[in-house]
C-alpha positions as CSV (number, residue, x, y, z in Angstrom):
1,T,5.5,-7.6,9.8
2,A,3.0,-5.1,11.7
3,F,0.9,-4.1,8.7
4,P,-0.3,-7.8,8.0
5,I,-1.9,-7.5,12.1
6,L,-3.0,-4.3,11.6
7,V,-5.2,-5.6,8.3
8,A,-6.2,-8.1,10.3
9,D,-7.4,-6.4,13.3
10,H,-9.5,-3.7,11.2
11,L,-11.1,-6.6,9.6
12,K,-12.0,-8.0,12.7
13,R,-13.5,-4.8,13.9
14,L,-15.5,-4.7,11.0
15,D,-16.8,-8.7,11.2
16,A,-14.8,-9.5,7.6
17,L,-12.9,-12.5,8.6
18,S,-15.6,-14.6,8.6
19,G,-14.3,-18.3,7.8
20,F,-10.8,-17.2,8.0
21,D,-8.7,-17.8,11.2
22,A,-5.9,-15.1,11.4
23,W,-4.5,-16.3,14.4
24,P,-1.8,-18.1,12.6
25,M,-0.6,-15.5,10.9
26,V,-0.8,-12.5,13.6
27,Q,0.8,-15.0,16.3
28,R,4.3,-15.5,13.7
29,A,4.3,-12.0,12.7
30,A,3.9,-10.9,16.6
31,A,6.3,-13.4,17.2
32,Y,9.2,-11.6,14.8
33,L,8.0,-7.9,16.2
34,A,8.7,-9.7,19.7
35,R,11.8,-10.7,18.4
36,N,13.5,-8.5,16.7
37,G,12.2,-4.9,17.7
38,P,12.3,-2.3,18.6
39,V,15.0,-1.4,16.6
40,T,14.2,-2.1,12.7
41,Q,17.1,-3.4,10.2
42,Q,15.7,-1.0,7.4
43,D,13.0,2.0,7.8
44,R,10.3,2.3,5.3
45,W,12.2,4.1,3.0
46,E,14.5,1.1,3.0
47,E,17.7,2.7,3.8
48,D,18.7,2.7,7.4
49,G,18.4,0.6,10.1
50,G,17.6,2.0,14.3
51,Y,14.8,3.3,16.3
52,S,12.3,4.9,13.9
53,P,8.9,6.9,14.8
54,F,7.4,5.6,11.7
55,T,8.5,1.7,12.7
56,L,7.8,2.0,16.3
57,A,4.2,3.4,16.3
58,A,3.8,0.5,13.6
59,E,5.2,-2.0,15.8
60,I,3.5,-0.9,19.4
61,A,0.2,-0.7,17.3
62,A,0.5,-4.1,15.9
63,L,2.0,-5.5,19.4
64,L,-1.9,-4.4,21.0
65,A,-3.9,-5.7,17.9
66,A,-2.3,-9.1,18.6
67,A,-2.6,-9.3,22.1
68,E,-6.5,-9.1,21.4
69,F,-5.9,-11.8,19.2
70,A,-3.9,-14.1,21.8
71,E,-7.1,-13.2,24.4
72,Q,-9.6,-14.9,21.7
73,E,-7.6,-17.7,21.7
74,G,-7.4,-18.1,25.7
75,D,-3.5,-17.4,26.0
76,F,-3.7,-14.9,28.2
77,G,-0.4,-15.0,29.6
78,L,0.8,-14.4,25.8
79,A,-1.5,-11.5,25.5
80,N,-0.1,-9.8,28.8
81,Y,3.7,-10.0,27.6
82,L,2.5,-8.5,24.0
83,R,0.7,-5.6,26.4
84,E,4.1,-5.0,28.2
85,T,6.3,-5.1,25.4
86,A,4.4,-2.6,23.8
87,D,4.0,-0.6,26.9
88,I,7.7,-0.5,27.2
89,W,7.9,0.8,23.6
90,N,6.0,3.2,24.0
91,E,7.2,4.9,27.0
92,N,10.7,4.9,25.2
93,I,9.6,6.5,22.0
94,E,11.1,9.8,23.2
95,R,14.4,8.5,24.6
96,W,14.9,7.2,21.7
97,T,13.6,9.3,18.7
98,Y,13.4,12.8,20.6
99,V,15.7,15.8,20.6
100,A,15.9,19.2,22.4
101,E,17.7,21.9,22.7
102,T,19.7,21.6,19.6
103,E,20.8,24.2,17.0
104,L,17.9,23.2,14.4
105,A,15.2,23.5,17.6
106,K,16.4,27.3,18.5
107,K,16.2,27.7,14.7
108,V,12.5,27.2,14.5
109,G,11.5,28.4,17.9
110,V,10.9,25.4,19.3
111,K,11.6,22.8,22.3
112,G,12.5,20.3,20.3
113,Y,11.2,17.6,17.2
114,Y,11.2,13.9,16.6
115,V,14.2,12.7,14.5
116,R,14.1,10.8,11.4
117,I,15.9,7.6,12.8
118,S,18.1,6.7,15.1
119,P,20.9,4.5,14.6
120,A,20.8,0.8,16.3
121,N,24.3,0.9,16.7
122,G,23.7,3.7,19.0
123,S,21.6,1.2,21.1
124,D,23.5,0.5,24.0
125,S,23.1,4.5,24.8
126,D,20.8,6.3,26.6
127,M,20.6,9.2,23.8
128,P,20.6,7.1,20.1
129,A,19.9,10.4,18.5
130,S,23.0,12.0,19.2
131,A,25.2,9.2,16.7
132,F,25.5,9.3,13.4
133,V,23.1,8.7,10.4
134,A,24.4,7.7,6.6
135,I,21.9,9.2,3.9
136,K,22.2,6.8,1.2
137,N,22.0,8.7,-1.5
138,R,24.3,11.4,-0.9
139,P,27.4,11.6,-2.2
140,L,30.5,10.6,0.0
141,G,31.7,13.2,2.2
142,Q,28.6,14.5,2.5
143,N,26.5,11.6,3.4
144,V,27.0,11.0,7.2
145,L,25.2,13.7,9.7
146,P,24.4,13.1,13.9
147,G,20.9,11.5,13.8
148,E,19.7,14.9,15.6
149,Q,20.2,17.1,12.3
150,I,17.9,14.9,10.7
151,V,14.2,15.4,10.3
152,S,11.4,13.9,8.6
153,V,8.0,13.2,8.3
154,D,7.5,10.1,9.4
155,A,6.8,11.4,13.3
156,L,3.6,11.9,11.7
157,A,3.0,8.3,12.3
158,L,3.0,8.7,15.7
159,V,-0.8,10.4,15.2
160,R,-2.0,8.1,12.8
161,Y,-1.7,4.7,14.6
162,G,-3.0,6.6,17.8
163,L,0.2,6.5,19.9
164,R,0.0,10.6,20.1
165,S,-2.1,13.3,20.3
166,P,-2.6,15.3,17.0
167,E,-2.2,18.4,19.7
168,D,0.7,16.8,21.5
169,P,3.4,19.8,22.0
170,K,6.3,18.0,20.7
171,I,3.8,17.0,17.4
172,L,3.2,20.3,16.9
173,D,7.1,21.4,17.7
174,T,8.0,18.6,15.3
175,V,4.9,19.9,12.6
176,K,6.8,23.3,12.8
177,V,10.1,21.9,12.1
178,I,9.1,19.6,9.2
179,D,7.3,22.7,7.7
180,A,10.2,25.0,8.5
181,T,12.7,22.0,6.5
182,L,11.1,19.9,4.2
183,R,7.7,21.8,2.9
184,K,7.8,23.6,-0.5
185,E,4.9,25.3,-2.0
186,T,4.4,24.5,-6.2
187,K,2.3,25.6,-8.5
188,T,-0.1,22.8,-8.2
189,G,0.1,22.5,-4.0
190,P,2.7,21.9,-1.1
191,V,4.6,19.1,-1.4
192,W,7.1,17.8,1.4
193,H,10.2,15.9,1.1
194,R,11.3,12.4,3.0
195,Y,13.7,13.8,5.3
196,S,16.6,16.5,5.4
197,L,19.2,16.1,2.7
198,D,17.2,13.8,0.8
199,G,19.3,13.2,-2.0
200,Y,16.9,10.4,-4.0
201,G,15.9,12.9,-7.3
202,E,16.9,14.2,-9.9
203,H,19.8,16.8,-9.8
204,D,19.6,20.2,-10.1
205,D,19.9,20.7,-13.6
206,G,17.1,17.7,-14.1
207,S,19.5,15.1,-14.7
208,P,18.4,11.8,-13.7
209,F,19.4,10.4,-10.1
210,D,22.6,8.3,-10.5
211,G,23.0,7.3,-7.3
212,N,23.0,10.9,-5.6
213,G,20.9,13.9,-6.7
214,V,17.9,15.9,-4.8
215,G,15.3,14.5,-2.9
216,R,11.5,15.9,-4.7
217,G,8.6,16.0,-3.1
218,W,6.3,13.0,-2.8
219,P,2.4,13.3,-3.2
220,L,1.9,10.6,-0.9
221,L,3.6,12.7,2.0
222,A,0.7,14.9,1.0
223,G,-1.8,12.6,1.9
224,E,-0.4,11.7,5.2
225,R,-0.6,15.4,6.0
226,G,-3.8,15.0,5.4
227,H,-4.6,12.2,7.3
228,Y,-2.7,14.6,10.3
229,E,-5.1,17.3,9.2
230,V,-8.4,14.7,9.8
231,A,-7.2,13.8,12.7
232,R,-6.6,17.1,14.1
233,G,-9.7,18.1,13.1
234,D,-9.2,20.5,10.1
235,L,-11.2,18.8,7.4
236,E,-10.9,21.7,5.1
237,E,-6.9,21.7,5.1
238,A,-7.5,17.8,4.7
239,E,-9.5,18.3,1.8
240,R,-7.1,20.6,0.3
241,L,-4.3,18.6,0.1
242,L,-6.4,15.6,-1.4
243,H,-7.2,17.8,-4.5
244,T,-3.1,18.8,-4.3
245,M,-3.1,15.2,-4.9
246,E,-5.3,15.1,-7.8
247,A,-3.0,18.1,-9.3
248,Q,-0.3,16.5,-9.2
249,A,-1.3,13.8,-11.2
250,S,-0.5,13.0,-14.5
251,P,-2.9,13.9,-17.2
252,G,-4.1,10.2,-17.0
253,G,-4.7,10.3,-13.1
254,L,-1.5,8.3,-12.3
255,I,-0.6,9.6,-8.8
256,P,3.9,10.2,-9.2
257,E,6.1,8.7,-7.0
258,Q,7.8,12.7,-7.0
259,I,6.5,15.7,-8.3
260,W,9.1,18.3,-9.8
261,D,9.4,20.7,-7.1
262,S,12.2,23.9,-8.9
263,E,12.2,26.2,-11.6
264,D,11.0,24.4,-15.2
265,I,13.4,22.7,-17.0
266,P,10.8,22.5,-20.7
267,E,13.7,20.6,-22.6
268,R,13.9,17.8,-19.5
269,G,9.9,17.8,-20.1
270,L,10.0,18.7,-16.2
271,R,7.3,21.4,-14.9
272,N,6.9,22.9,-11.2
273,G,4.2,21.0,-9.6
274,R,4.0,18.5,-12.2
275,P,5.5,14.3,-12.1
276,S,9.2,14.7,-12.3
277,G,10.9,11.5,-13.7
278,S,10.5,9.2,-10.8
279,A,8.1,6.2,-10.7
280,M,4.4,6.2,-12.1
281,P,2.2,5.0,-10.3
282,L,3.0,4.6,-7.5
283,V,0.6,2.5,-6.3
284,W,1.4,3.4,-2.8
285,A,0.0,6.9,-3.5
286,H,-3.2,5.9,-5.1
287,A,-3.7,3.7,-1.8
288,E,-3.3,6.7,0.6
289,Y,-5.1,9.2,-1.8
290,I,-8.3,6.3,-1.8
291,K,-7.8,6.1,2.2
292,L,-7.7,10.2,3.1
293,A,-11.1,10.5,0.9
294,R,-12.7,7.7,3.1
295,S,-11.4,9.5,6.6
296,I,-12.7,12.8,5.1
297,H,-15.8,11.2,4.3
298,E,-16.3,9.6,7.9
299,R,-14.6,12.9,9.6
300,T,-12.0,10.5,11.4
301,V,-9.0,8.4,10.5
302,F,-11.2,5.5,9.7
303,D,-8.1,2.8,10.3
304,M,-6.6,4.4,12.8
305,P,-6.3,1.4,15.5
306,K,-8.4,1.8,18.8
307,Q,-5.9,-0.1,21.1
308,T,-3.3,3.0,21.3
309,V,-5.8,5.5,21.7
310,E,-7.6,4.2,24.3
311,R,-4.3,2.7,26.7
312,Y,-2.0,5.6,25.5
313,Q,-4.1,8.9,24.8
314,K,-7.4,8.3,27.1
315,N,-5.5,5.9,30.0
316,K,-2.5,7.0,29.8
317,T,-0.8,3.8,30.1
318,T,2.6,3.5,31.5
319,S,5.1,0.7,31.8
320,K,6.7,-0.5,35.4
321,L,9.4,-2.1,33.3
322,V,12.1,-1.5,31.3
323,S,14.1,-3.5,28.9
324,W,17.4,-5.0,28.1
325,R,18.1,-6.9,24.9
326,F,21.0,-7.4,23.0
327,N,19.9,-5.1,20.1
328,Q,18.8,-2.2,22.6
329,K,20.6,-2.3,25.6
330,S,19.4,0.0,28.6
331,R,22.5,1.4,30.3
332,T,19.8,3.2,32.9
333,V,17.3,2.0,34.7
334,P,14.4,4.3,35.9
335,E,13.8,4.6,39.7
336,G,10.6,2.5,40.8
337,K,10.8,0.4,37.6
338,N,12.0,-3.1,37.1
339,L,14.6,-4.5,34.5
340,R,13.5,-6.7,32.3
341,I,16.2,-8.6,30.5
342,E,15.1,-10.3,27.3
343,V,17.1,-12.7,25.4
344,L,16.2,-15.5,22.1
345,A,17.2,-18.5,23.8
346,P,16.5,-20.1,27.2
347,A,19.1,-18.6,30.0
348,M,20.0,-18.4,33.5
349,V,20.7,-14.9,34.6
350,H,23.2,-14.4,37.1
351,W,23.2,-11.4,38.8
352,T,24.3,-8.8,41.8
353,F,22.8,-5.3,43.0
354,D,26.1,-5.3,45.4
355,D,29.4,-6.0,42.8
356,W,29.3,-9.6,43.1
357,Q,29.3,-9.6,47.3
358,T,25.9,-11.8,46.9
359,T,24.5,-13.3,43.8
360,N,21.1,-14.4,42.6
361,D,20.4,-16.6,39.3
362,S,16.9,-16.4,37.8
363,K,15.9,-19.0,34.8
364,T,14.1,-16.9,32.2
365,I,10.4,-17.5,30.9
366,D,9.5,-18.9,27.9
367,T,6.9,-16.5,25.9
368,G,6.4,-19.1,23.0
369,L,7.6,-16.5,20.8
370,G,11.2,-17.3,20.4
371,V,11.5,-14.4,23.2
372,H,12.9,-15.7,27.0
373,Y,12.6,-12.8,29.4
374,V,13.2,-12.6,33.6
375,D,12.5,-9.6,35.6
376,L,14.9,-8.4,38.1
377,P,13.4,-6.6,41.0
378,T,15.1,-3.2,40.7
379,N,12.2,-1.1,41.5
380,R,13.4,-0.5,45.4
381,L,16.8,0.6,44.3
382,S,17.6,4.1,45.3
383,P,19.5,6.4,42.5
384,D,23.3,5.5,41.4
385,S,22.5,1.6,42.6
386,K,24.4,-0.7,39.9
387,I,22.7,-3.8,37.9
388,V,25.6,-6.5,37.2
389,F,24.6,-9.4,35.3
390,T,25.8,-12.2,32.9
391,F,24.5,-15.7,31.2
392,F,24.4,-18.8,31.1
393,W,23.0,-20.6,28.3
394,P,22.0,-24.3,28.8
395,T,21.3,-25.5,25.8
396,V,24.8,-25.3,24.5
397,N,26.3,-25.2,28.5
398,K,27.9,-22.5,28.0
399,W,28.7,-18.6,29.8
400,E,28.3,-15.6,28.2
401,G,31.5,-14.5,29.5
402,I,31.1,-10.9,29.5
403,D,29.4,-8.8,32.4
404,F,26.8,-6.1,31.5
405,Q,25.6,-3.3,33.7
406,A,23.0,-0.9,34.4
407,T,22.4,1.7,36.7
408,V,19.5,3.4,38.3
409,G,18.6,6.3,37.4
410,Q,16.2,9.4,39.5
411,R,12.7,8.9,39.1
412,T,11.5,10.9,35.2
413,T,8.1,11.7,34.6
414,A,6.3,10.0,32.0
415,T,5.9,11.5,28.6
416,V,2.9,10.4,27.4
417,R,0.6,13.1,28.1
418,A,-1.7,15.6,26.6
419,E,-0.1,18.8,27.6
420,S,3.2,19.5,29.1
């Protein structure tokens, strides 16, 4: 849903939307993101839901792009809400998807790294990455692991979409973990697996994937790594990876989904560094190849959104808000921030700061996107103060019947910075 917005934004920057009104599409897509984010029901590998670094990066970039479209339409209130939402999500990426001082981090010799995905069923926790993740393509008994143990190449999207610098210490550490756990050298060049313990690929004996197997290297991911190298300014390495994709294509020039990255098994037609029995061509990979070639030619990631770079890398914009949603129940409000409560229907929020000795009622504001919100003035509360609230739903004349609670925590330093 984020990608159509980003395409429209790129076309707008090229002045290529003449005669086409993209706003109705952008508005509908932004509304979907605002209602359903920050968690995703399904990551880009169509396997797991939760907090995905890749999806978060695309969502946040799209919200900022949509805000510019809204301004062009004269809807400055909507533009402000979209930017505020993007800022809230951006500031929480590390809380949702970054872990430190794990056994894997110690083994690789880094402080921490971004995980593949943090489960949404841990959304009422301040550390969702500690919850368990199901790996859909592994045998029962071997298919559930703590999220902090599963690494993915997907964190590179934080650089690709402009949210983080390629030299950010957390990114650099994550790249080290990615290379230590997911990279394999082949006769045609390096490849990367999608994530730790991926089981989508042929078995070790070369027999076909049958619901489980052993994940293999994807040429697509060499292209994505190439874009990271372009962002870093290492055009020589980016070009080497472009040629790796070429070397891993079929004799007819088709780029496969996966290549065989183990010893040759001639009787099954499997040769190291050459296409496996996976889908071919993978059009997604061909698109990545073309984009990488253009990025190398232009000496920059040509489709990197400008808004994220300006807002988060240059201006280091942070948020004065923390969001509470039914799909993302924040338990802690950092000291100095207001609590934004967001729901999908009009509501009256009944709340207290003193355990119901006094109470307050606040009506939600309609964003026009299917999201209704109210900001509670928690910014002056001291640490350990508790905010308790519930809902009255006027459209159905019904109380929620459950109290929710958040606690003010110690003031934290923004995680969005170029150096530690």
